C-alpha positions as CSV (number, residue, x, y, z in Angstrom):
1,X,-29.9,63.6,155.7
2,X,-26.9,61.3,155.8
3,X,-24.7,61.5,152.4
4,X,-23.8,59.2,149.8
5,X,-20.6,58.0,150.3
6,X,-17.9,58.2,147.8
7,X,-15.7,55.6,146.5
8,X,-13.4,56.8,149.2
9,X,-15.9,56.2,152.0
10,X,-16.5,52.3,152.2
11,X,-14.5,49.1,151.8
12,X,-14.6,48.3,148.1
13,X,-16.5,45.2,149.0
14,X,-19.4,47.2,149.4
15,X,-19.0,48.4,146.2
16,X,-21.9,46.8,144.3
17,X,-24.2,47.4,146.7
18,X,-23.9,51.1,147.2
19,X,-24.2,51.3,143.5
20,X,-27.6,49.9,143.8
21,X,-29.0,52.4,146.1
22,X,-30.9,55.4,144.4
23,X,-29.8,59.2,144.5
24,X,-31.6,60.8,147.5
25,X,-32.6,60.8,151.5
26,X,-31.3,57.3,153.0
27,X,-34.6,57.0,155.2
28,X,-37.1,57.5,152.6
29,X,-35.0,55.0,150.5
30,X,-35.1,52.8,152.8
31,X,-39.0,53.1,153.8
32,X,-39.6,52.7,149.8
33,X,-37.5,49.6,150.1
34,X,-39.4,48.0,152.3
35,X,-42.5,48.7,150.5
36,X,-41.0,47.2,147.4
37,X,-39.6,44.0,149.1
38,X,-43.1,43.8,150.9
39,X,-45.0,43.6,147.8
40,X,-42.7,41.0,146.2
41,X,-42.8,38.9,148.7
42,X,-46.5,39.5,149.5
43,X,-47.5,38.3,146.0
44,X,-45.8,35.1,146.6
45,X,-46.8,31.3,147.1
46,X,-44.6,29.3,149.9
47,X,-43.7,26.9,147.4
48,X,-42.1,30.0,145.4
49,X,-41.0,31.2,148.7
50,X,-39.0,27.9,148.5
51,X,-37.6,27.9,144.8
52,X,-33.8,27.4,144.9
53,X,-32.6,28.2,141.0
54,X,-29.8,25.9,141.7
55,X,-29.0,23.0,144.3
56,X,-26.9,24.5,146.9
57,X,-28.5,28.1,146.4
58,X,-30.0,30.1,148.8
59,X,-34.6,29.9,148.7
60,X,-36.4,33.1,148.1
61,X,-37.0,33.3,152.0
62,X,-33.2,32.7,152.6
63,X,-32.5,35.5,150.5
64,X,-34.9,37.4,152.7
65,X,-33.6,36.1,155.8
66,X,-30.3,36.9,154.6
67,X,-31.3,40.8,154.2
68,X,-32.4,40.9,157.1
69,X,-29.6,39.6,159.2
70,X,-27.8,42.0,157.3
71,X,-29.8,45.0,158.5
72,X,-29.3,43.7,162.1
73,X,-25.4,43.6,161.6
74,X,-25.7,47.4,159.8
75,X,-27.6,48.8,162.0
76,X,-25.4,47.4,165.0
77,X,-22.3,49.2,162.7
78,X,-24.3,52.3,162.5
79,X,-24.9,52.9,166.3
80,X,-21.2,52.1,167.2
81,X,-19.7,54.4,164.3
82,X,-22.1,57.0,165.0
83,X,-21.8,56.9,168.6
84,X,-17.9,57.4,167.7
85,X,-17.2,53.8,168.9
86,X,-13.7,52.8,167.5
87,X,-13.5,49.8,168.6
88,X,-12.7,47.5,165.2
89,X,-15.6,45.8,163.7
90,X,-15.5,42.5,162.7
91,X,-16.6,41.0,159.2
92,X,-19.0,38.4,159.1
93,X,-19.6,34.7,156.7
94,X,-23.0,35.3,155.4
95,X,-22.5,31.3,154.6
96,X,-22.0,30.2,158.4
97,X,-24.8,32.8,159.6
98,X,-27.5,30.8,156.9
99,X,-26.0,27.3,157.8
100,X,-27.6,28.0,161.3
101,X,-30.3,30.1,160.1
102,X,-33.3,27.7,158.8
103,X,-35.3,30.1,157.3
104,X,-37.3,27.6,155.0
105,X,-39.3,26.3,158.7
106,X,-40.7,30.2,158.7
107,X,-43.9,31.4,156.6
108,X,-43.1,34.2,154.2
109,X,-45.7,36.1,156.5
110,X,-43.6,35.6,159.5
111,X,-40.1,36.3,157.7
112,X,-41.8,39.7,156.2
113,X,-43.0,40.8,159.6
114,X,-39.3,40.2,161.1
115,X,-37.6,42.2,158.1
116,X,-40.5,45.1,158.6
117,X,-39.7,45.2,162.1
118,X,-35.9,45.3,161.6
119,X,-36.2,48.1,158.6
120,X,-38.3,50.3,160.2
121,X,-35.9,50.1,163.0
122,X,-32.9,50.8,160.8
123,X,-34.8,53.6,159.1
124,X,-35.3,55.0,162.5
125,X,-31.4,54.6,163.2
126,X,-30.6,56.3,160.5
127,X,-33.1,59.3,161.0
128,X,-31.4,59.7,164.4
129,X,-28.0,59.9,162.7
130,X,-29.0,62.0,160.0
131,X,-26.5,65.3,159.9
132,X,-24.4,63.6,163.1
133,X,-21.2,64.1,161.4
134,X,-20.6,60.2,160.2
135,X,-16.5,60.8,159.4
136,X,-15.7,59.1,156.3
137,X,-12.0,59.0,156.7
138,X,-12.3,57.7,160.4
139,X,-15.1,55.3,159.4
140,X,-14.5,54.1,156.1
141,X,-12.8,50.3,156.9
142,X,-15.4,49.9,159.7
143,X,-18.7,49.7,157.3
């Protein structure tokens, strides 16, 4: 099982997000979150999926697309760290990624299908690397 990181184990920019993850088995948490996210988005109309609470803010579809993009990035980082690749990992600018995405052209069903595939793959990768000794001292700044 991948253990919950301490505050010293990750870049402080991730503190808010780590604090939102409940205690427990990471793989089970990922699957549970997939189910809740699917239920939430499945209940939306396409009109609601395009909703923005203010001009210039992301639509609900764009939020789901961003989550999927981030899953891909974090899964890639997990793979490299778990396999001992010490090449520096760079950050990314989510606004730049969003500018090139155009998630609103996809249906909610299409975005959910993509999210589910990526999330299942991420959960599988987490299960594969569970117990492989990720080194918080070595890896903390890389996530």
